[in-house]
Structure formats: C-alpha cells, structure tokens
C-alpha positions as a Python dict, from the first residue, in 0.01 Angstrom:
ca = {
    (1, 'M'): (0, 0, 0),
    (2, 'T'): (-78, -370, 121),
    (3, 'Q'): (-307, -300, 446),
    (4, 'P'): (-96, -476, 754),
    (5, 'D'): (-381, -668, 863),
    (6, 'A'): (-491, -782, 508),
    (7, 'E'): (-536, -1142, 431),
    (8, 'L'): (-268, -1273, 225),
    (9, 'Q'): (-300, -1592, -8),
    (10, 'I'): (55, -1703, -17),
    (11, 'G'): (203, -2028, -169),
    (12, 'L'): (476, -2179, 6),
    (13, 'F'): (696, -2426, -254),
    (14, 'T'): (946, -2670, -101),
    (15, 'D'): (1161, -2982, -271),
    (16, 'D'): (1201, -3135, 87),
    (17, 'F'): (1007, -3433, 199),
    (18, 'Y'): (723, -3249, 450),
    (19, 'P'): (742, -3231, 711),
    (20, 'E'): (1002, -3454, 869),
    (21, 'S'): (1313, -3420, 658),
    (22, 'G'): (1460, -3151, 866),
    (23, 'G'): (1538, -2764, 983),
    (24, 'V'): (1368, -2660, 655),
    (25, 'A'): (1089, -2855, 656),
    (26, 'R'): (1025, -2775, 1021),
    (27, 'S'): (1039, -2420, 964),
    (28, 'I'): (797, -2426, 714),
    (29, 'Q'): (569, -2638, 925),
    (30, 'L'): (567, -2349, 1140),
    (31, 'Q'): (525, -2092, 900),
    (32, 'V'): (220, -2262, 790),
    (33, 'Q'): (56, -2307, 1110),
    (34, 'Q'): (96, -1964, 1214),
    (35, 'L'): (15, -1790, 906),
    (36, 'S'): (-318, -2015, 919),
    (37, 'A'): (-386, -1916, 1296),
    (38, 'A'): (-345, -1560, 1195),
    (39, 'G'): (-615, -1559, 932),
    (40, 'H'): (-427, -1569, 608),
    (41, 'R'): (-422, -1869, 386),
    (42, 'P'): (-104, -2042, 305),
    (43, 'T'): (-103, -2327, 21),
    (44, 'L'): (194, -2566, 55),
    (45, 'F'): (331, -2718, -255),
    (46, 'A'): (582, -3018, -180),
    (47, 'P'): (709, -3371, -338),
    (48, 'A'): (411, -3603, -320),
    (49, 'L'): (662, -3862, -162),
    (50, 'H'): (647, -3912, 199),
    (51, 'L'): (437, -3621, 229),
    (52, 'T'): (209, -3571, 533),
    (53, 'P'): (-49, -3351, 449),
    (54, 'P'): (-118, -3075, 690),
    (55, 'T'): (-432, -3034, 830),
    (56, 'E'): (-370, -2632, 888),
    (57, 'C'): (-402, -2522, 522),
    (58, 'A'): (-459, -2635, 157),
    (59, 'W'): (-186, -2847, 3),
    (60, 'E'): (-104, -3022, -300),
    (61, 'G'): (138, -3322, -326),
    (62, 'L'): (343, -3243, -686),
    (63, 'P'): (515, -3445, -891),
    (64, 'Y'): (903, -3468, -834),
    (65, 'W'): (1241, -3613, -939),
    (66, 'H'): (1386, -3840, -670),
    (67, 'L'): (1614, -4160, -688),
    (68, 'P'): (1502, -4386, -467),
    (69, 'G'): (1731, -4456, -154),
    (70, 'T'): (1886, -4100, -171),
    (71, 'P'): (1783, -3823, 92),
    (72, 'S'): (1571, -3549, 80),
    (73, 'H'): (1810, -3299, 17),
    (74, 'V'): (1845, -3410, -356),
    (75, 'C'): (1474, -3436, -406),
    (76, 'S'): (1320, -3164, -638),
    (77, 'L'): (1026, -3062, -774),
    (78, 'Q'): (954, -3139, -1136),
    (79, 'V'): (934, -2830, -1330),
    (80, 'G'): (756, -2723, -1650),
    (81, 'G'): (531, -2458, -1836),
    (82, 'R'): (221, -2710, -1804),
    (83, 'L'): (233, -2756, -1451),
    (84, 'A'): (312, -2387, -1352),
    (85, 'R'): (-7, -2286, -1584),
    (86, 'R'): (-226, -2579, -1427),
    (87, 'I'): (-128, -2456, -1069),
    (88, 'A'): (-190, -2106, -1149),
    (89, 'G'): (-530, -2189, -1316),
    (90, 'D'): (-625, -2363, -988),
    (91, 'H'): (-491, -2116, -715),
    (92, 'R'): (-593, -1752, -652),
    (93, 'L'): (-207, -1646, -470),
    (94, 'D'): (-105, -1286, -374),
    (95, 'V'): (242, -1388, -351),
    (96, 'V'): (430, -1712, -371),
    (97, 'H'): (746, -1794, -151),
    (98, 'S'): (988, -2075, -212),
    (99, 'Q'): (1239, -2223, -21),
    (100, 'N'): (1483, -2482, -146),
    (101, 'E'): (1723, -2408, -455),
    (102, 'R'): (1621, -2679, -651),
    (103, 'G'): (1262, -2727, -868),
    (104, 'S'): (1087, -2543, -614),
    (105, 'I'): (1255, -2205, -704),
    (106, 'F'): (1193, -2262, -1096),
    (107, 'L'): (847, -2382, -1016),
    (108, 'A'): (760, -2124, -797),
    (109, 'A'): (913, -1828, -1036),
    (110, 'A'): (712, -1987, -1354),
    (111, 'V'): (398, -1957, -1128),
    (112, 'A'): (446, -1594, -986),
    (113, 'K'): (514, -1531, -1370),
    (114, 'A'): (210, -1681, -1498),
    (115, 'L'): (-29, -1504, -1221),
    (116, 'D'): (166, -1182, -1237),
    (117, 'V'): (275, -1172, -866),
    (118, 'P'): (563, -1154, -684),
    (119, 'H'): (827, -1380, -584),
    (120, 'V'): (1000, -1419, -238),
    (121, 'H'): (1276, -1700, -165),
    (122, 'T'): (1456, -1800, 131),
    (123, 'F'): (1797, -1895, 135),
    (124, 'H'): (1833, -2189, 424),
    (125, 'S'): (2149, -2344, 289),
    (126, 'N'): (2510, -2229, 299),
    (127, 'Y'): (2698, -2392, 16),
    (128, 'V'): (3009, -2254, 77),
    (129, 'G'): (3026, -2467, 363),
    (130, 'T'): (2965, -2800, 193),
    (131, 'H'): (3322, -2760, 65),
    (132, 'R'): (3460, -2880, 384),
    (133, 'T'): (3291, -3184, 398),
    (134, 'T'): (3218, -3305, 25),
    (135, 'P'): (3493, -3107, -138),
    (136, 'M'): (3455, -3300, -492),
    (137, 'W'): (3063, -3302, -482),
    (138, 'S'): (3068, -2958, -382),
    (139, 'G'): (3302, -2820, -610),
    (140, 'L'): (3137, -3000, -911),
    (141, 'N'): (2804, -2852, -813),
    (142, 'S'): (2930, -2510, -796),
    (143, 'L'): (3085, -2539, -1177),
    (144, 'T'): (2764, -2667, -1299),
    (145, 'Y'): (2435, -2667, -1130),
    (146, 'L'): (2467, -2360, -887),
    (147, 'D'): (2680, -2167, -1196),
    (148, 'W'): (2376, -2182, -1417),
    (149, 'S'): (2068, -2180, -1192),
    (150, 'G'): (2086, -1821, -1144),
    (151, 'R'): (2123, -1759, -1558),
    (152, 'W'): (1857, -2037, -1591),
    (153, 'L'): (1600, -1829, -1326),
    (154, 'R'): (1632, -1526, -1441),
    (155, 'R'): (1539, -1609, -1819),
    (156, 'A'): (1251, -1783, -1641),
    (157, 'A'): (1164, -1525, -1423),
    (158, 'G'): (1206, -1255, -1709),
    (159, 'Q'): (1398, -1018, -1468),
    (160, 'G'): (1714, -994, -1277),
    (161, 'S'): (1945, -922, -1595),
    (162, 'E'): (2005, -553, -1498),
    (163, 'V'): (2183, -643, -1204),
    (164, 'A'): (2568, -709, -1228),
    (165, 'V'): (2708, -990, -970),
    (166, 'G'): (3055, -1079, -902),
    (167, 'H'): (3291, -1187, -590),
    (168, 'P'): (3198, -987, -298),
    (169, 'S'): (3444, -738, -218),
    (170, 'D'): (3473, -894, 186),
    (171, 'P'): (3764, -1161, 167),
    (172, 'E'): (3621, -1261, 480),
    (173, 'A'): (3352, -1429, 229),
    (174, 'S'): (3603, -1591, 28),
    (175, 'T'): (3832, -1799, 336),
    (176, 'D'): (3613, -2108, 334),
    (177, 'S'): (3682, -2258, -8),
    (178, 'V'): (3847, -2178, -346),
    (179, 'F'): (3508, -2184, -498),
    (180, 'A'): (3367, -1916, -280),
    (181, 'G'): (3370, -1623, -418),
    (182, 'R'): (3189, -1839, -735),
    (183, 'D'): (2924, -1968, -507),
    (184, 'W'): (2811, -1589, -350),
    (185, 'R'): (2812, -1496, -722),
    (186, 'S'): (2558, -1766, -816),
    (187, 'L'): (2336, -1697, -515),
    (188, 'A'): (2335, -1351, -600),
    (189, 'R'): (2209, -1417, -966),
    (190, 'L'): (1909, -1627, -810),
    (191, 'A'): (1844, -1347, -556),
    (192, 'S'): (1825, -1090, -847),
    (193, 'A'): (1552, -1316, -1006),
    (194, 'V'): (1319, -1277, -725),
    (195, 'D'): (1129, -950, -582),
    (196, 'G'): (1257, -1035, -228),
    (197, 'F'): (1501, -1289, -48),
    (198, 'T'): (1536, -1420, 304),
    (199, 'S'): (1800, -1630, 484),
    (200, 'P'): (1800, -1711, 901),
    (201, 'A'): (2194, -1619, 853),
    (202, 'G'): (2279, -1246, 881),
    (203, 'Y'): (2599, -1358, 687),
    (204, 'V'): (2423, -1464, 378),
    (205, 'V'): (2235, -1200, 315),
    (206, 'D'): (2531, -1001, 375),
    (207, 'S'): (2752, -1169, 137),
    (208, 'I'): (2474, -1182, -155),
    (209, 'V'): (2427, -810, -98),
    (210, 'D'): (2812, -775, -134),
    (211, 'A'): (2812, -983, -432),
    (212, 'S'): (2577, -759, -605),
    (213, 'G'): (2786, -438, -532),
    (214, 'G'): (2492, -324, -302),
    (215, 'A'): (2236, -340, -581),
    (216, 'L'): (2047, -625, -375),
    (217, 'A'): (2038, -448, -46),
    (218, 'D'): (1695, -350, -26),
    (219, 'R'): (1550, -705, -110),
    (220, 'G'): (1701, -898, 122),
    (221, 'T'): (1616, -964, 493),
    (222, 'V'): (1755, -1142, 770),
    (223, 'V'): (1441, -1385, 922),
    (224, 'A'): (1559, -1620, 1195),
    (225, 'S'): (1356, -1977, 1178),
    (226, 'G'): (1125, -1967, 1493),
    (227, 'V'): (1123, -2275, 1731),
    (228, 'A'): (794, -2490, 1775),
    (229, 'E'): (568, -2441, 2095),
    (230, 'A'): (696, -2776, 2261),
    (231, 'F'): (1074, -2623, 2330),
    (232, 'V'): (897, -2320, 2475),
    (233, 'R'): (710, -2527, 2721),
    (234, 'A'): (941, -2796, 2773),
    (235, 'Q'): (1010, -2828, 3140),
    (236, 'R'): (1363, -2993, 3282),
    (237, 'K'): (1249, -3331, 3415),
    (238, 'R'): (1569, -3484, 3509),
    (239, 'P'): (1745, -3405, 3821),
    (240, 'R'): (2036, -3250, 3837),
    (241, 'G'): (2332, -3499, 3955),
    (242, 'P'): (2674, -3633, 3958),
    (243, 'V'): (2670, -3736, 3589),
    (244, 'T'): (2689, -3449, 3338),
    (245, 'R'): (2479, -3537, 3042),
    (246, 'F'): (2587, -3365, 2726),
    (247, 'L'): (2352, -3387, 2344),
    (248, 'S'): (2374, -3361, 2017),
    (249, 'C'): (2086, -3353, 1806),
    (250, 'G'): (2071, -3375, 1436),
    (251, 'R'): (2113, -3546, 1099),
    (252, 'L'): (2396, -3789, 1145),
    (253, 'G'): (2598, -3663, 820),
    (254, 'P'): (2973, -3564, 785),
    (255, 'E'): (2846, -3187, 757),
    (256, 'K'): (2713, -3233, 1093),
    (257, 'R'): (3093, -3303, 1259),
    (258, 'V'): (2951, -3580, 1505),
    (259, 'D'): (3235, -3739, 1497),
    (260, 'V'): (3439, -3455, 1632),
    (261, 'I'): (3174, -3419, 1895),
    (262, 'L'): (3254, -3794, 1971),
    (263, 'D'): (3647, -3716, 1976),
    (264, 'A'): (3627, -3407, 2198),
    (265, 'F'): (3421, -3623, 2450),
    (266, 'D'): (3665, -3909, 2430),
    (267, 'R'): (3923, -3675, 2525),
    (268, 'L'): (3730, -3523, 2785),
    (269, 'G'): (3785, -3877, 2970),
    (270, 'R'): (3513, -3856, 3257),
    (271, 'D'): (3330, -4143, 3371),
    (272, 'D'): (3092, -3881, 3527),
    (273, 'A'): (2982, -3768, 3190),
    (274, 'E'): (2799, -3921, 2931),
    (275, 'L'): (2693, -3805, 2597),
    (276, 'H'): (2355, -3891, 2407),
    (277, 'I'): (2296, -3874, 2007),
    (278, 'V'): (1991, -3801, 1875),
    (279, 'G'): (1902, -3846, 1486),
    (280, 'T'): (2008, -4082, 1199),
    (281, 'G'): (2205, -4088, 874),
    (282, 'S'): (2471, -4175, 659),
    (283, 'A'): (2734, -4122, 903),
    (284, 'E'): (2549, -4347, 1177),
    (285, 'S'): (2717, -4669, 1121),
    (286, 'S'): (3081, -4513, 1158),
    (287, 'L'): (2970, -4349, 1456),
    (288, 'R'): (2887, -4621, 1645),
    (289, 'Q'): (3229, -4768, 1555),
    (290, 'Q'): (3373, -4472, 1667),
    (291, 'A'): (3184, -4453, 1984),
    (292, 'S'): (3269, -4820, 2089),
    (293, 'R'): (3627, -4701, 2109),
    (294, 'V'): (3552, -4427, 2388),
    (295, 'R'): (3757, -4531, 2699),
    (296, 'H'): (3565, -4334, 2967),
    (297, 'G'): (3159, -4197, 3024),
    (298, 'K'): (2915, -4346, 2833),
    (299, 'V'): (2752, -4257, 2492),
    (300, 'R'): (2395, -4362, 2369),
    (301, 'F'): (2245, -4344, 1998),
    (302, 'L'): (1863, -4276, 2068),
    (303, 'G'): (1735, -4273, 1695),
    (304, 'H'): (1520, -4063, 1517),
    (305, 'F'): (1234, -3845, 1700),
    (306, 'D'): (917, -3778, 1509),
    (307, 'D'): (748, -3618, 1816),
    (308, 'A'): (838, -3242, 1869),
    (309, 'D'): (732, -3291, 2268),
    (310, 'L'): (1021, -3586, 2285),
    (311, 'I'): (1273, -3407, 2130),
    (312, 'A'): (1232, -3087, 2339),
    (313, 'Q'): (1210, -3314, 2664),
    (314, 'E'): (1535, -3468, 2574),
    (315, 'I'): (1692, -3174, 2519),
    (316, 'A'): (1525, -3010, 2835),
    (317, 'D'): (1705, -3274, 3028),
    (318, 'A'): (2054, -3248, 2933),
    (319, 'D'): (2298, -3029, 3097),
    (320, 'V'): (2466, -2890, 2760),
    (321, 'F'): (2368, -2879, 2418),
    (322, 'V'): (2647, -2937, 2193),
    (323, 'L'): (2670, -2857, 1817),
    (324, 'G'): (2956, -2935, 1653),
    (325, 'S'): (2920, -2834, 1258),
    (326, 'Y'): (3176, -2530, 1151),
    (327, 'R'): (3074, -2304, 890),
    (328, 'F'): (2779, -2527, 722),
    (329, 'D'): (2458, -2411, 878),
    (330, 'T'): (2317, -2067, 823),
    (331, 'Q'): (2118, -2032, 1166),
    (332, 'G'): (2152, -2412, 1341),
    (333, 'M'): (1786, -2437, 1429),
    (334, 'V'): (1906, -2656, 1718),
    (335, 'L'): (2041, -2390, 1857),
    (336, 'A'): (1721, -2198, 1905),
    (337, 'E'): (1542, -2457, 2008),
    (338, 'A'): (1787, -2554, 2280),
    (339, 'A'): (1769, -2212, 2416),
    (340, 'A'): (1392, -2214, 2410),
    (341, 'T'): (1451, -2510, 2663),
    (342, 'G'): (1694, -2329, 2891),
    (343, 'T'): (1964, -2577, 2816),
    (344, 'P'): (2315, -2405, 2796),
    (345, 'I'): (2484, -2430, 2500),
    (346, 'L'): (2890, -2562, 2355),
    (347, 'Y'): (2924, -2451, 1993),
    (348, 'C'): (3230, -2342, 1805),
    (349, 'D'): (3076, -2168, 1451),
    (350, 'D'): (3121, -1799, 1519),
    (351, 'R'): (2879, -1703, 1216),
    (352, 'L'): (2584, -1858, 1415),
    (353, 'T'): (2419, -1614, 1620),
    (354, 'V'): (2058, -1698, 1671),
    (355, 'G'): (1999, -1826, 2022),
    (356, 'V'): (2358, -1804, 2135),
    (357, 'G'): (2554, -1553, 2313),
    (358, 'P'): (2817, -1516, 2595),
    (359, 'D'): (2571, -1554, 2887),
    (360, 'N'): (2422, -1892, 2782),
    (361, 'A'): (2659, -2051, 2514),
    (362, 'L'): (3038, -2126, 2538),
    (363, 'L'): (3169, -2049, 2177),
    (364, 'T'): (3511, -2248, 2108),
    (365, 'G'): (3732, -2343, 1832),
    (366, 'P'): (3611, -2586, 1621),
    (367, 'E'): (3882, -2813, 1700),
    (368, 'P'): (3818, -3149, 1882),
    (369, 'E'): (4045, -3086, 2160),
    (370, 'S'): (3888, -2678, 2198),
    (371, 'L'): (3554, -2849, 2227),
    (372, 'A'): (3684, -3095, 2459),
    (373, 'A'): (3867, -2810, 2660),
    (374, 'G'): (3476, -2644, 2632),
    (375, 'M'): (3366, -3014, 2805),
    (376, 'A'): (3556, -2947, 3042),
    (377, 'E'): (3536, -2584, 3184),
    (378, 'L'): (3141, -2659, 3195),
    (379, 'I'): (3133, -2984, 3343),
    (380, 'S'): (3364, -2843, 3641),
    (381, 'A'): (3118, -2539, 3696),
    (382, 'P'): (2756, -2628, 3803),
    (383, 'E'): (2687, -2285, 3935),
    (384, 'R'): (2788, -2155, 3598),
    (385, 'L'): (2527, -2374, 3441),
    (386, 'E'): (2248, -2301, 3646),
    (387, 'A'): (2311, -1933, 3513),
    (388, 'M'): (2331, -2025, 3161),
    (389, 'S'): (1997, -2212, 3185),
    (390, 'A'): (1833, -1941, 3281),
    (391, 'A'): (1973, -1685, 3027),
    (392, 'S'): (1912, -1960, 2734),
    (393, 'R'): (1527, -1957, 2842),
    (394, 'Q'): (1561, -1587, 2845),
    (395, 'R'): (1714, -1582, 2475),
    (396, 'G'): (1421, -1897, 2362),
    (397, 'R'): (1137, -1613, 2484),
    (398, 'G'): (1211, -1407, 2151),
    (399, 'L'): (1246, -1649, 1914),
    (400, 'T'): (891, -1765, 1840),
    (401, 'A'): (689, -1899, 1527),
    (402, 'G'): (501, -1629, 1534),
    (403, 'A'): (776, -1371, 1558),
    (404, 'M'): (935, -1554, 1239),
    (405, 'A'): (603, -1562, 1024),
    (406, 'Q'): (514, -1194, 1116),
    (407, 'A'): (875, -1109, 963),
    (408, 'Y'): (788, -1306, 668),
    (409, 'L'): (425, -1141, 614),
    (410, 'D'): (640, -822, 591),
    (411, 'V'): (872, -905, 341),
    (412, 'C'): (592, -1065, 144),
    (413, 'R'): (391, -738, 147),
    (414, 'R'): (697, -511, 86),
    (415, 'A'): (753, -756, -221),
    (416, 'I'): (370, -712, -336),
    (417, 'D'): (387, -307, -291),
    (418, 'A'): (697, -305, -500),
    (419, 'H'): (531, -528, -783),
    (420, 'H'): (259, -329, -780),
    (421, 'S'): (472, -18, -794),
    (422, 'T'): (582, -95, -1110),
    (423, 'R'): (278, -222, -1295),
}
C-alpha cells in the first residue's frame, strides 16, 4: 500500500492554454503549486501554444491541433504512439492525471500504458448543459466525437470493455436534452477506461456511476476545485454606500448567460445600482449593445484581468456576486472564489453546491425576472448582505487549494494501490 507521505511523481495533462484560459487551467495551476509545496514532483504537459511555463515544477510544451482564432476549448494535444513512448522514456511517473476530454485524455492513457502506471481523469465539463446554448454543435458532438471517444479510449487503454454502460436510471439526469442520456453513457465509457475519475460536481459523478449501473462507484470521487490564496486574503476596500454594486465575472460566452444578468439588471430599474462585468469573450460585442439600452443604473465592462489579486479585489469590493449560468457549469469556480472573498452570492443553478448555501447565497429561478427579483430582494436588505458576507467568508475557508490537492493525492494513491493489486 502507498505510504501517505511518500513522494509522488504525477504527470498532469491538459489541452487548455495554460494558465490563463479559464477555470480548468486555474485549477491545474493551484494543483501544481500545492503538490510542489508539499514535496511531490508534478510535471505539466500542455499545448505549447500560449503556454506560460510554471516555475514550481517540470513542464513540457507539446505539439497540438488548433485552428487560429478559435478558443482554448477547441485546442487539443496531438496524440501518437511515438510521442507517448518518448514521454514515457523521458519521464518517470507514478500516475498520470488528465483534465480534458480531448487529446490529453488519449495521450495520458498511452503514456500510462507505456509506463504501466494508473490513469486518473477529472471531468470538469458538463456536456449535457451545452445543448441549451449551442444545440446544433452540441448535438453533433453527442452523435460523433463524444460517442466515439469512450470506445476509442477503451481500446487505447486496453481496459473498460467489461463495464456495461447505458442511460442513467435517474430521470432527472436526462431532463436537460434529448441527448442527455446518450452523453452520460459516453462519459461512463470514458470513465470505465481509467483507473479513477473525479469531478467538482456531485451530479456528474453520480450520473456517470448511474450510467454504469453502479459498476464505477469505487472509481468516482467528488473533488471541489480550490481557490487561490489571493481570494482568501482579499479584503473589501470600497466603502459601503448608497449604490449597490452587482458583479459578474467570467467568460463572455452564450453559455454563461450574462445577457440574462443584463436583462435582470434592466428589469431591476434602480438608479442606486451598478453592474460591473469582468471578462471577455465571443458575446462581448452583443452584450455591450444590450448594456447601452439599460435604462437605469450603470453598467461597466472591465475587460480581462490576468492578475488574481486584481480579480479578487474586484469581487471583494462588490456587494453581490451574480452568476447567470444555468445547468452548464460543474462547480462554477467563481462561486468558491466569491465565497472566499466574503461576498454575498446570487445564482440560479440548483445543481451548484460548492461555495453556496442558504446563509451566504440567494438561489432564484433561471429566468431574468427571477434574477431581477433576487436583486431587488438583496438591494433592499443591507443588514442581510452583511450577514451573508460573513457567512461567505466562513464557507470560503474550507475551499482551499491545499484541500483540493490533498483530495487529488488520495485519489491518485488509491488508483496506484488498485493498479498494483492487479499486477
């Protein structure tokens, strides 16, 4: 059995631009920092494109497939037997950990097979939720790549075929789309081809296990993504006053539903309110046009922040953090970051559970009028906001990057022990 304090050499594989492409990259960055600080030896394998090399660990910028001008979530590590054998020859690894379902999961599987070590994977994405915002492309993905990928990975990894998969038995898992049951079956195939899998969302792990008929129950673990120290140490500097500041922070894409937040803010109709929007993305131009039509209050677009301290300060200075995404995010890392800064939260997705609770957050329906009613409820209750702020800070204390890294270590050690027991 693996000793709990034994040094581990962990290969971390991602398809995303590192470290600035979003929540997945930020989570990996924190994992790298915490593992290195604890005396372990992580090695990052990421696309050479837009790579900022980590200073805390070894790394390799790998060849990739990417169409110029397209976002990071369509970038993929190249996959091939020669590349996998070269990586296996150059690096001694105890376990590999992939964190996207594109090239990285296949390359990690090939490297794990070449080294005869276990393969752990984290499902950060909610594919079922993409059907709400991009139904044509998501439906095509369900019928093609997502459906085929699990079959390919089973063959590449040489395992998983003994696990029968199907649609989840829980009807709730299939309510979001006609493709939902098929998607969960495809993800269960992927999960059956690795030695252990995690997700920051309990419903993702539960649905995958359900789609396997319970066969994958001992391989799945919920691991919440932790937050950077910048959010924990952030302190509010903006004085509380007559203007209530709502804040949205994240990628400006249709799936994040910032247009719904703008609609809700317009419906609020208060001159003593303002909405700050942090982030950039494909929907920015249309969102700016929509904001120009808001009749009361002020809307400011602040752009993209590279510095975590600046993001943390902006969140800490807000009166209410607003998340408009619905049935898309797995964790909603910004909720944990908002909680860590001590900021009250307004959100509309009942599946999100990390960083939120009735003491620090107000859950509404997903419609603009419901979010507007939530804004009106909070803007009129300054004492409640003070209490919610204290509760957020308390919740945020448990969402540390160290706790996340330790949970990942536990998953890796179990996978190593299980792998060795079959040899």
